[in-house]
mmCIF file of the C-alpha atoms, coordinates in Angstrom:
data_MODEL
# 
_entry.id   MODEL 
# 
loop_
_atom_site.group_PDB 
_atom_site.id 
_atom_site.type_symbol 
_atom_site.label_atom_id 
_atom_site.label_alt_id 
_atom_site.label_comp_id 
_atom_site.label_asym_id 
_atom_site.label_entity_id 
_atom_site.label_seq_id 
_atom_site.pdbx_PDB_ins_code 
_atom_site.Cartn_x 
_atom_site.Cartn_y 
_atom_site.Cartn_z 
_atom_site.occupancy 
_atom_site.B_iso_or_equiv 
_atom_site.pdbx_formal_charge 
_atom_site.auth_seq_id 
_atom_site.auth_comp_id 
_atom_site.auth_asym_id 
_atom_site.auth_atom_id 
_atom_site.pdbx_PDB_model_num 
ATOM 1  C CA . MET A 1 1  ? -62.521 -14.668 12.581  1.00 0.00 ? 1  MET A CA 1 
ATOM 2  C CA . HIS A 1 2  ? -63.269 -13.294 9.427   1.00 0.00 ? 2  HIS A CA 1 
ATOM 3  C CA . MET A 1 3  ? -60.509 -11.164 7.320   1.00 0.00 ? 3  MET A CA 1 
ATOM 4  C CA . SER A 1 4  ? -61.458 -8.991  4.298   1.00 0.00 ? 4  SER A CA 1 
ATOM 5  C CA . PHE A 1 5  ? -59.374 -7.894  1.475   1.00 0.00 ? 5  PHE A CA 1 
ATOM 6  C CA . ASP A 1 6  ? -60.138 -5.270  -1.262  1.00 0.00 ? 6  ASP A CA 1 
ATOM 7  C CA . ILE A 1 7  ? -58.864 -7.115  -4.271  1.00 0.00 ? 7  ILE A CA 1 
ATOM 8  C CA . ARG A 1 8  ? -60.588 -5.253  -6.484  1.00 0.00 ? 8  ARG A CA 1 
ATOM 9  C CA . ASP A 1 9  ? -59.666 -4.557  -10.237 1.00 0.00 ? 9  ASP A CA 1 
ATOM 10 C CA . ARG A 1 10 ? -58.069 -1.331  -10.588 1.00 0.00 ? 10 ARG A CA 1 
ATOM 11 C CA . GLN A 1 11 ? -57.018 0.724   -13.772 1.00 0.00 ? 11 GLN A CA 1 
ATOM 12 C CA . VAL A 1 12 ? -53.327 1.357   -14.534 1.00 0.00 ? 12 VAL A CA 1 
ATOM 13 C CA . ASN A 1 13 ? -51.899 4.100   -12.793 1.00 0.00 ? 13 ASN A CA 1 
ATOM 14 C CA . ALA A 1 14 ? -50.947 7.093   -13.721 1.00 0.00 ? 14 ALA A CA 1 
ATOM 15 C CA . ASP A 1 15 ? -47.176 6.647   -13.154 1.00 0.00 ? 15 ASP A CA 1 
ATOM 16 C CA . THR A 1 16 ? -47.258 3.470   -15.492 1.00 0.00 ? 16 THR A CA 1 
ATOM 17 C CA . ALA A 1 17 ? -49.398 5.017   -18.073 1.00 0.00 ? 17 ALA A CA 1 
ATOM 18 C CA . LEU A 1 18 ? -46.774 8.201   -18.238 1.00 0.00 ? 18 LEU A CA 1 
ATOM 19 C CA . HIS A 1 19 ? -43.426 5.885   -18.278 1.00 0.00 ? 19 HIS A CA 1 
ATOM 20 C CA . LEU A 1 20 ? -45.278 3.726   -21.368 1.00 0.00 ? 20 LEU A CA 1 
ATOM 21 C CA . LEU A 1 21 ? -46.072 6.728   -23.050 1.00 0.00 ? 21 LEU A CA 1 
ATOM 22 C CA . LEU A 1 22 ? -42.216 8.082   -22.511 1.00 0.00 ? 22 LEU A CA 1 
ATOM 23 C CA . GLN A 1 23 ? -41.070 4.956   -24.258 1.00 0.00 ? 23 GLN A CA 1 
ATOM 24 C CA . GLU A 1 24 ? -43.451 5.399   -27.127 1.00 0.00 ? 24 GLU A CA 1 
ATOM 25 C CA . TYR A 1 25 ? -41.909 9.089   -27.060 1.00 0.00 ? 25 TYR A CA 1 
ATOM 26 C CA . GLN A 1 26 ? -38.226 8.200   -27.145 1.00 0.00 ? 26 GLN A CA 1 
ATOM 27 C CA . LYS A 1 27 ? -38.938 5.968   -30.083 1.00 0.00 ? 27 LYS A CA 1 
ATOM 28 C CA . ASP A 1 28 ? -40.042 8.817   -32.117 1.00 0.00 ? 28 ASP A CA 1 
ATOM 29 C CA . SER A 1 29 ? -39.729 12.230  -30.235 1.00 0.00 ? 29 SER A CA 1 
ATOM 30 C CA . ALA A 1 30 ? -40.079 15.745  -31.319 1.00 0.00 ? 30 ALA A CA 1 
ATOM 31 C CA . ALA A 1 31 ? -37.088 17.654  -32.801 1.00 0.00 ? 31 ALA A CA 1 
ATOM 32 C CA . CYS A 1 32 ? -34.391 18.841  -30.300 1.00 0.00 ? 32 CYS A CA 1 
ATOM 33 C CA . TYR A 1 33 ? -34.869 22.069  -28.979 1.00 0.00 ? 33 TYR A CA 1 
ATOM 34 C CA . SER A 1 34 ? -38.764 22.250  -29.591 1.00 0.00 ? 34 SER A CA 1 
ATOM 35 C CA . PRO A 1 35 ? -41.061 24.592  -27.698 1.00 0.00 ? 35 PRO A CA 1 
ATOM 36 C CA . THR A 1 36 ? -42.921 22.562  -25.267 1.00 0.00 ? 36 THR A CA 1 
ATOM 37 C CA . PRO A 1 37 ? -46.216 22.914  -26.755 1.00 0.00 ? 37 PRO A CA 1 
ATOM 38 C CA . VAL A 1 38 ? -44.606 20.554  -29.775 1.00 0.00 ? 38 VAL A CA 1 
ATOM 39 C CA . VAL A 1 39 ? -43.276 18.047  -27.650 1.00 0.00 ? 39 VAL A CA 1 
ATOM 40 C CA . VAL A 1 40 ? -46.636 17.891  -25.638 1.00 0.00 ? 40 VAL A CA 1 
ATOM 41 C CA . ASP A 1 41 ? -48.266 17.817  -29.066 1.00 0.00 ? 41 ASP A CA 1 
ATOM 42 C CA . LYS A 1 42 ? -46.033 14.927  -30.397 1.00 0.00 ? 42 LYS A CA 1 
ATOM 43 C CA . MET A 1 43 ? -46.582 12.942  -26.711 1.00 0.00 ? 43 MET A CA 1 
ATOM 44 C CA . MET A 1 44 ? -50.356 13.538  -27.486 1.00 0.00 ? 44 MET A CA 1 
ATOM 45 C CA . VAL A 1 45 ? -50.136 11.986  -30.748 1.00 0.00 ? 45 VAL A CA 1 
ATOM 46 C CA . HIS A 1 46 ? -48.198 8.842   -29.346 1.00 0.00 ? 46 HIS A CA 1 
ATOM 47 C CA . ALA A 1 47 ? -50.912 8.790   -26.610 1.00 0.00 ? 47 ALA A CA 1 
ATOM 48 C CA . ARG A 1 48 ? -53.764 8.104   -28.950 1.00 0.00 ? 48 ARG A CA 1 
ATOM 49 C CA . GLY A 1 49 ? -51.450 5.886   -31.197 1.00 0.00 ? 49 GLY A CA 1 
ATOM 50 C CA . GLU A 1 50 ? -52.199 2.190   -31.917 1.00 0.00 ? 50 GLU A CA 1 
ATOM 51 C CA . ALA A 1 51 ? -48.889 0.784   -30.327 1.00 0.00 ? 51 ALA A CA 1 
ATOM 52 C CA . TYR A 1 52 ? -49.700 2.529   -26.957 1.00 0.00 ? 52 TYR A CA 1 
ATOM 53 C CA . VAL A 1 53 ? -53.306 2.086   -26.881 1.00 0.00 ? 53 VAL A CA 1 
ATOM 54 C CA . ARG A 1 54 ? -52.596 -1.908  -27.300 1.00 0.00 ? 54 ARG A CA 1 
ATOM 55 C CA . LYS A 1 55 ? -49.866 -1.849  -24.366 1.00 0.00 ? 55 LYS A CA 1 
ATOM 56 C CA . ILE A 1 56 ? -52.270 0.007   -22.099 1.00 0.00 ? 56 ILE A CA 1 
ATOM 57 C CA . ALA A 1 57 ? -54.865 -2.492  -22.945 1.00 0.00 ? 57 ALA A CA 1 
ATOM 58 C CA . GLU A 1 58 ? -52.582 -5.827  -22.491 1.00 0.00 ? 58 GLU A CA 1 
ATOM 59 C CA . LEU A 1 59 ? -51.252 -4.212  -19.223 1.00 0.00 ? 59 LEU A CA 1 
ATOM 60 C CA . GLN A 1 60 ? -54.828 -3.817  -18.117 1.00 0.00 ? 60 GLN A CA 1 
ATOM 61 C CA . ALA A 1 61 ? -55.829 -7.054  -19.066 1.00 0.00 ? 61 ALA A CA 1 
ATOM 62 C CA . ASN A 1 62 ? -53.119 -8.749  -17.374 1.00 0.00 ? 62 ASN A CA 1 
ATOM 63 C CA . GLN A 1 63 ? -53.924 -6.877  -14.248 1.00 0.00 ? 63 GLN A CA 1 
ATOM 64 C CA . ARG A 1 64 ? -57.422 -7.784  -14.086 1.00 0.00 ? 64 ARG A CA 1 
ATOM 65 C CA . GLU A 1 65 ? -56.016 -11.599 -14.373 1.00 0.00 ? 65 GLU A CA 1 
ATOM 66 C CA . ASN A 1 66 ? -54.124 -11.277 -11.407 1.00 0.00 ? 66 ASN A CA 1 
ATOM 67 C CA . TYR A 1 67 ? -56.721 -9.709  -9.506  1.00 0.00 ? 67 TYR A CA 1 
ATOM 68 C CA . ARG A 1 68 ? -59.036 -12.528 -10.466 1.00 0.00 ? 68 ARG A CA 1 
ATOM 69 C CA . GLN A 1 69 ? -56.443 -14.962 -9.728  1.00 0.00 ? 69 GLN A CA 1 
ATOM 70 C CA . ALA A 1 70 ? -55.447 -13.508 -6.121  1.00 0.00 ? 70 ALA A CA 1 
ATOM 71 C CA . ARG A 1 71 ? -59.455 -13.147 -5.553  1.00 0.00 ? 71 ARG A CA 1 
ATOM 72 C CA . ALA A 1 72 ? -59.515 -16.986 -6.430  1.00 0.00 ? 72 ALA A CA 1 
ATOM 73 C CA . LEU A 1 73 ? -57.084 -17.857 -4.044  1.00 0.00 ? 73 LEU A CA 1 
ATOM 74 C CA . LEU A 1 74 ? -58.053 -15.809 -1.305  1.00 0.00 ? 74 LEU A CA 1 
ATOM 75 C CA . ALA A 1 75 ? -61.640 -17.153 -1.815  1.00 0.00 ? 75 ALA A CA 1 
ATOM 76 C CA . ASN A 1 76 ? -60.714 -21.090 -1.326  1.00 0.00 ? 76 ASN A CA 1 
ATOM 77 C CA . ASN A 1 77 ? -58.319 -20.276 1.578   1.00 0.00 ? 77 ASN A CA 1 
ATOM 78 C CA . ARG A 1 78 ? -59.391 -20.805 4.686   1.00 0.00 ? 78 ARG A CA 1 
ATOM 79 C CA . VAL A 1 79 ? -57.615 -20.568 8.314   1.00 0.00 ? 79 VAL A CA 1 
ATOM 80 C CA . SER A 1 80 ? -58.671 -23.749 10.508  1.00 0.00 ? 80 SER A CA 1 
ATOM 81 C CA . TYR A 1 81 ? -56.350 -23.568 13.145  1.00 0.00 ? 81 TYR A CA 1 
ATOM 82 C CA . LEU A 1 82 ? -58.455 -21.740 15.443  1.00 0.00 ? 82 LEU A CA 1 
ATOM 83 C CA . ASP A 1 83 ? -61.354 -24.170 14.750  1.00 0.00 ? 83 ASP A CA 1 
ATOM 84 C CA . LYS A 1 84 ? -60.317 -26.645 17.452  1.00 0.00 ? 84 LYS A CA 1 
ATOM 85 C CA . LEU A 1 85 ? -59.661 -23.858 19.941  1.00 0.00 ? 85 LEU A CA 1 
ATOM 86 C CA . ILE A 1 86 ? -63.081 -22.425 19.421  1.00 0.00 ? 86 ILE A CA 1 
ATOM 87 C CA . ALA A 1 87 ? -64.820 -25.760 19.268  1.00 0.00 ? 87 ALA A CA 1 
ATOM 88 C CA . ALA A 1 88 ? -63.018 -26.742 22.656  1.00 0.00 ? 88 ALA A CA 1 
ATOM 89 C CA . GLU A 1 89 ? -64.366 -23.318 24.227  1.00 0.00 ? 89 GLU A CA 1 
ATOM 90 C CA . TRP A 1 90 ? -67.566 -23.902 22.865  1.00 0.00 ? 90 TRP A CA 1 
ATOM 91 C CA . LYS A 1 91 ? -67.601 -27.435 24.825  1.00 0.00 ? 91 LYS A CA 1 
ATOM 92 C CA . ASN A 1 92 ? -66.183 -25.918 27.922  1.00 0.00 ? 92 ASN A CA 1 
ATOM 93 C CA . GLU A 1 93 ? -68.906 -23.248 28.133  1.00 0.00 ? 93 GLU A CA 1 
ATOM 94 C CA . LYS A 1 94 ? -71.829 -25.962 27.989  1.00 0.00 ? 94 LYS A CA 1 
# 
């Protein structure tokens, strides 16, 4: 029996990236009642900011390490319970 899992490195998803961006924006937002383009411009300033870029990079690095550890655990894990049953079946077939 062979089981396969797709555990690849993935990028930070949009929900998480936007959530972190909103956290940065809340620290230094546009003035109240600003027009939407002003708000979006302010958010884009934060999206290019050092703090936001660093947070995304740290999160990405943590996710990459978690996936690496998961792949290592799965690579070293082997189901051996069925080995005896398969060996007995092969013996009976001969």
